[in-house]
C-alpha positions as CSV (number, residue, x, y, z in Angstrom):
1,M,20.1,136.8,67.8
2,T,17.8,134.0,66.8
3,K,16.5,132.0,69.8
4,R,18.0,128.5,69.8
5,K,16.4,126.7,72.6
6,R,17.1,123.0,72.4
7,S,16.2,121.7,75.8
8,S,15.5,118.5,77.6
9,R,14.1,120.4,80.6
10,G,10.7,121.8,81.5
11,G,7.3,120.9,80.1
12,G,4.6,118.4,81.0
13,V,3.8,114.8,80.2
14,P,2.0,114.6,76.7
15,E,-1.0,112.4,76.1
16,P,-0.4,109.0,74.5
17,F,0.6,109.2,70.9
18,P,2.3,106.8,68.4
19,R,6.1,106.7,69.0
20,L,5.8,108.5,72.3
21,V,7.4,106.6,75.3
22,V,6.7,107.8,78.8
23,P,8.5,106.1,81.7
24,G,6.0,104.2,83.9
25,R,3.5,104.2,81.0
26,E,4.9,102.9,77.7
27,L,8.3,102.3,79.3
28,A,8.2,99.7,82.1
29,G,11.9,99.9,82.8
30,P,15.4,100.5,81.2
31,A,15.4,97.0,79.8
32,D,12.2,97.6,77.9
33,W,13.5,99.0,74.6
34,P,13.6,95.7,72.7
35,R,9.9,95.2,73.5
36,I,9.1,98.8,72.5
37,F,10.8,98.5,69.1
38,G,10.0,94.9,68.6
39,R,13.6,93.8,68.2
40,A,17.0,94.0,69.8
41,A,19.1,96.6,67.9
42,P,21.8,99.2,68.7
43,L,20.4,102.3,70.4
44,V,21.0,105.8,69.2
45,V,20.0,108.6,71.6
46,E,19.8,112.4,71.0
47,I,19.5,114.8,74.0
48,G,17.4,117.9,73.3
49,F,16.3,117.5,69.7
50,G,14.3,120.7,69.7
51,Y,12.7,121.4,66.3
52,D,15.6,119.8,64.4
53,T,14.9,116.7,62.2
54,F,18.4,115.3,62.5
55,L,17.3,112.2,64.4
56,L,14.5,111.4,61.9
57,G,17.0,111.6,59.1
58,R,19.4,109.4,61.0
59,A,16.7,106.8,61.7
60,E,15.8,106.7,58.0
61,A,19.4,106.4,57.0
62,C,20.1,103.7,59.6
63,P,17.2,101.2,59.6
64,D,19.3,98.7,61.5
65,R,19.5,100.9,64.6
66,D,16.7,102.2,66.9
67,H,16.6,105.9,67.7
68,V,15.4,107.7,70.8
69,G,15.0,111.5,71.1
70,V,15.0,113.0,74.5
71,E,13.1,116.3,74.8
72,R,10.8,117.8,77.5
73,D,9.2,120.7,75.6
74,P,5.7,119.5,74.6
75,S,5.5,121.6,71.4
76,R,8.8,120.2,70.1
77,V,7.8,116.6,71.0
78,A,4.5,117.1,69.2
79,A,6.2,118.4,66.1
80,F,8.8,115.6,66.1
81,L,6.1,112.9,66.5
82,A,3.9,114.4,63.8
83,E,6.8,114.4,61.4
84,A,7.8,110.9,62.3
85,E,4.3,109.8,61.7
86,R,4.1,111.6,58.4
87,R,7.3,109.9,57.2
88,G,6.2,106.5,58.7
89,I,9.6,105.9,60.4
90,P,9.3,102.7,62.4
91,N,12.6,102.9,64.3
92,V,12.3,106.2,66.2
93,R,10.7,107.2,69.5
94,A,10.4,110.3,71.7
95,L,11.2,110.2,75.4
96,P,9.7,113.3,77.0
97,V,11.9,113.5,80.2
98,S,14.9,115.5,81.3
99,A,18.4,114.4,80.3
100,E,19.1,113.5,83.9
101,I,16.1,111.1,84.1
102,A,16.8,109.7,80.6
103,L,20.4,108.9,81.1
104,G,20.1,107.9,84.8
105,S,17.1,105.5,84.7
106,C,15.7,105.0,81.1
107,F,18.6,103.0,79.6
108,L,20.6,100.0,80.9
109,P,24.3,100.6,81.6
110,G,26.3,100.0,78.5
111,S,23.2,99.8,76.2
112,V,23.6,103.0,74.1
113,A,25.7,102.8,70.9
114,E,25.6,106.6,70.0
115,L,24.7,109.6,72.1
116,H,24.2,113.0,70.3
117,V,24.1,116.5,71.8
118,Y,23.8,119.3,69.2
119,F,23.8,123.0,69.9
120,P,22.6,122.8,73.5
121,D,21.8,126.2,75.1
122,P,25.2,127.8,75.7
123,W,24.1,129.9,78.7
124,P,26.7,132.5,77.8
125,K,26.6,134.6,81.0
126,V,29.1,133.4,83.6
127,R,26.5,133.4,86.3
128,H,24.3,131.0,84.2
129,A,27.1,128.6,83.2
130,S,26.0,126.1,85.8
131,H,22.8,125.5,83.8
132,R,24.7,124.0,80.9
133,L,24.0,120.4,80.0
134,V,27.6,119.2,79.8
135,Q,28.7,119.1,83.4
136,P,30.5,116.4,85.4
137,W,27.2,114.7,86.2
138,F,26.5,114.5,82.5
139,A,29.9,112.9,81.8
140,E,29.2,110.3,84.4
141,A,25.7,109.6,83.2
142,A,26.8,109.4,79.6
143,A,29.6,107.1,80.4
144,R,27.2,104.8,82.3
145,A,24.7,104.7,79.4
146,L,27.2,104.2,76.5
147,R,28.5,100.8,75.7
148,R,32.3,100.3,75.5
149,D,33.5,101.9,72.3
150,G,30.2,103.8,72.0
151,V,30.4,107.4,70.7
152,L,29.3,110.7,72.1
153,L,29.0,113.4,69.4
154,C,28.6,117.1,70.2
155,A,28.5,120.3,68.3
156,T,28.3,124.0,69.4
157,D,29.0,127.4,68.0
158,D,29.9,128.7,71.4
159,G,33.7,128.7,72.0
160,P,33.7,128.7,75.8
161,Y,31.1,126.0,75.9
162,A,33.2,123.9,73.5
163,A,36.1,124.3,75.8
164,Q,34.0,123.3,78.8
165,M,32.8,120.2,76.9
166,L,36.3,119.1,76.2
167,D,37.5,119.8,79.7
168,V,34.6,118.0,81.4
169,L,34.5,114.9,79.1
170,Q,38.2,114.4,78.8
171,G,38.6,115.2,82.5
172,S,36.2,112.5,83.4
173,G,38.6,109.8,82.4
174,A,35.8,107.8,80.6
175,F,36.2,109.3,77.1
176,R,38.8,109.5,74.4
177,C,38.5,112.6,72.2
178,E,38.3,112.1,68.4
179,S,37.3,115.7,67.3
180,G,37.1,117.2,63.9
181,D,36.0,120.3,62.0
182,R,33.1,118.8,60.2
183,P,30.1,116.7,61.1
184,H,31.2,113.1,61.9
185,L,28.1,111.7,60.3
186,G,28.4,113.4,56.9
187,W,25.5,115.9,57.2
188,E,24.6,119.1,59.1
189,T,21.8,119.7,61.5
190,K,19.4,122.6,61.0
191,F,21.3,124.8,63.5
192,E,24.6,124.1,62.0
193,S,23.4,125.1,58.5
194,L,21.9,128.3,60.0
195,W,25.0,129.3,62.0
196,R,27.4,128.5,59.1
197,R,25.4,130.8,56.8
198,R,25.8,133.5,59.4
199,G,29.5,133.0,59.5
200,R,29.8,131.4,63.0
201,E,32.5,128.9,63.7
202,I,31.1,125.4,64.5
203,R,33.0,123.2,66.9
204,H,32.5,119.4,66.5
205,L,33.6,117.2,69.3
206,A,33.6,113.4,69.2
207,F,34.4,111.2,72.1
208,R,34.7,107.4,72.3
209,R,33.8,105.6,75.5
């Protein structure tokens, strides 16, 4: 099976680069995003963008919103930033920290309009399930970061993980499920296109804060 690591864990701190935002360096605190982007606009955050270009396309399609990608892997961050630079996208940044740090201390409570999690590592073995991103801590952190009526959009091709996402997020009491069978934004990520071509069933889950 094709490897599909899309992680917000591991890796080191990259050198300064356009559109790179490191806490304590470019990011002075969770209220600093208007200064970084040069305006106050709704924030869109993707956790673990990997080598996918979804967030870049989203930023181009929604110039009225500011987009932050969270990813710890240095090679993925470098590829993302290089493509953002090539396209000249002004309203996108990369945040090279873990999901825990990003959601816990890099955004003000109630400041994020959209939170995206697409095809995170399913950790299919039972003994590894505790490594999955969507856990009770994630539900709490996502609810803290999202504004009221903000949306959390997830997708996975792993059935047990989809069930866990639903149980954890609905069970938190902070989200209302608005799921569907197709992408809620009208286009597919790279992984979705790949897995559909291979006949895998894609589960889309949408939640409103």
